C-alpha positions in Angstrom: 124.0 88.0 91.3 127.1 86.6 93.6 128.1 83.0 92.7 128.2 80.3 95.6 131.6 80.1 95.6 132.4 83.9 96.1 132.3 85.2 99.7 129.4 87.8 99.8 129.4 91.0 102.0 126.4 93.7 102.3 129.2 96.4 101.5 127.1 97.4 98.1 123.0 96.7 97.7 122.8 93.6 95.7 120.2 94.0 92.8 118.3 91.1 92.0 116.3 89.9 88.8 113.4 87.4 87.8 112.1 86.6 84.4 109.7 89.6 85.0 111.1 91.7 87.6 113.9 93.5 89.1 114.3 93.8 93.1 116.0 97.3 93.3 117.4 99.3 96.2 114.7 101.4 97.8 115.4 105.0 97.0 114.2 108.5 97.3 112.8 108.6 93.7 110.5 105.8 95.3 108.8 107.9 97.9 105.6 108.7 95.8 105.8 104.7 95.0 106.0 103.7 98.6 103.0 106.1 99.5 100.6 105.1 97.0 101.6 101.2 98.2 101.1 102.1 102.2 98.2 104.5 101.4 96.2 101.5 100.3 94.0 100.0 103.5 93.8 96.7 100.9 97.8 96.4 101.4 98.0 97.3 104.9 94.8 95.4 106.2 97.3 92.7 107.3 100.4 94.9 108.1 101.2 96.6 111.0 100.8 99.8 109.5 98.2 102.3 109.5 97.4 103.3 105.7 99.9 106.6 105.0 98.3 109.7 104.9 101.4 111.6 103.5 104.6 111.3 101.7 106.1 112.3 104.8 105.0 109.1 106.3 106.4 107.2 103.8 109.8 108.9 104.0 110.3 106.9 107.4 109.5 103.6 105.4 112.6 104.7 103.2 115.1 105.7 106.2 114.3 102.4 108.1 114.8 100.3 105.1 118.2 102.0 104.3 119.0 102.2 108.1 118.5 98.5 108.3 120.9 97.4 105.3 123.2 100.0 106.5 123.6 98.5 109.8 123.7 94.9 108.2 120.4 93.8 110.0 118.0 93.6 107.3 117.5 93.7 103.4 114.3 95.2 101.5 114.2 95.4 97.9 111.8 97.7 95.7 109.6 95.3 93.6 109.7 97.0 89.6 108.5 95.5 86.7 111.5 94.7 84.8 113.2 97.6 83.0 110.9 100.0 84.9 112.0 102.8 88.0 108.8 102.8 89.8 108.0 100.4 92.3 105.0 98.2 92.6 105.7 96.6 96.0 108.8 95.7 98.5 110.0 92.4 99.6 113.1 91.3 102.0 114.2 90.4 105.3 113.0 92.6 108.2 115.9 90.8 110.1 118.3 88.5 109.6 121.3 86.6 111.4 123.8 84.8 109.0 124.0 81.1 109.7 120.5 81.3 112.0 117.2 83.0 110.8 115.6 85.6 109.2 111.8 87.1 109.1 110.7 87.8 105.7 107.9 90.4 104.5 106.3 91.3 101.2 103.6 94.1 99.8 102.2 94.6 96.3 100.2 97.5 95.2 96.6 95.9 94.7 96.4 96.1 90.9 99.6 93.4 90.4 97.7 91.1 92.7 97.0 87.6 91.6 99.9 87.8 88.9 102.4 85.6 90.1 104.7 88.7 91.0 105.2 87.8 94.9 105.9 84.2 94.2 108.2 85.1 91.6 110.1 87.7 93.9 110.1 85.3 96.9 111.9 82.5 94.7 114.5 85.0 94.3 114.7 86.4 97.8 114.6 83.2 99.4 117.5 81.8 97.4 119.2 84.8 98.0 118.7 84.2 101.7 120.0 80.5 101.6 122.8 81.2 99.3 124.0 84.8 100.2 123.1 85.7 103.7 123.8 81.6 104.7 120.7 81.9 106.7 119.4 78.2 107.8 115.7 79.4 108.9 113.2 81.8 106.9 110.4 82.7 109.0 107.1 84.7 108.0 104.6 85.7 110.7 100.8 86.0 108.9 98.0 87.8 110.4 95.3 85.8 111.2 93.1 86.2 108.1 95.3 86.6 105.5 94.6 83.5 103.6 96.4 84.7 100.1 100.0 85.3 102.1 99.4 81.8 103.6 98.6 80.1 100.3 101.7 82.0 98.6 103.9 80.7 101.4 102.4 76.9 100.9 103.1 77.1 97.6 106.7 77.7 98.3 106.9 75.1 100.9 106.7 77.1 104.0 105.3 74.7 106.8 102.7 76.4 109.3 104.1 75.8 112.7 100.7 77.2 114.5 99.2 80.2 115.4 101.5 82.5 118.3 98.4 83.9 120.5 98.5 87.4 120.7 102.0 87.6 119.0 101.7 91.1 117.8 100.6 94.2 119.4 99.9 97.0 117.2 97.3 99.9 117.3 96.6 99.2 120.9 95.6 95.7 120.2 96.8 92.0 120.5 96.6 89.9 117.1 97.2 86.4 116.7 100.0 85.3 114.1 100.5 81.9 112.3 103.9 81.4 112.2 105.5 79.7 109.2 109.2 78.7 108.3 111.2 77.1 105.7 114.6 75.8 106.6 117.7 75.4 104.2 117.4 71.6 104.8 113.5 71.6 103.3 114.8 74.1 100.4 117.9 72.2 99.5 116.0 68.9 99.3 113.2 69.9 96.6 
C-alpha cells in the first residue's frame, strides 16, 4: 500500500491486505464467485439487486466494477481469504469525489458471515479512503431492517444521521434508507 507522503493515483488497481484477507481487483476469473454471491437471496435481501439467475448477469457486475475504476468514479475490491484466488465478497466505494465524499458498500457469501471479515475489510478500505483518496466523508445507506450492517457500521464509529424516507427506488418500489456517515475528523480523533 502507498505511504501517506506519496502522491497516489488510480493508474493501477491497488491491492490491499489485512491480517486474514486480501482485497483484490475483481476480474473475469471471479465470475463464478460473483454469481454465487449475488445469486443468494440472503445476500441480496437488503441490496438493490434481485438474485442472479445466470453467470451472464454476474458479468454485468464485473463490467460495472471495472468501468467505475477505469473512469476513476469508484473502486470495488473482491474479498479473498489470504492466499486464495476465489473471492467471498466485495467491498468498496460505489462512487467518490476527492476531498469530498464517498458511498461505501459491501457484501459477503453467507457461509462467511459472523466471522469479522467485513469489519476487518472495512477498516482497511476506510483507511484507504481517508488517506489515499483524500475523502472527507464516507457514507453508507442501509436498507431498513438490515440490523447486522447497522451494527458493523456503529462498531466502526459511523453515526446514524436518520432515515431517508423513500430514498431508494428499486424493483418498482420505494424503500426507506438509514444514512450513516464517518467523517475524517472523527476517524482521526479515535
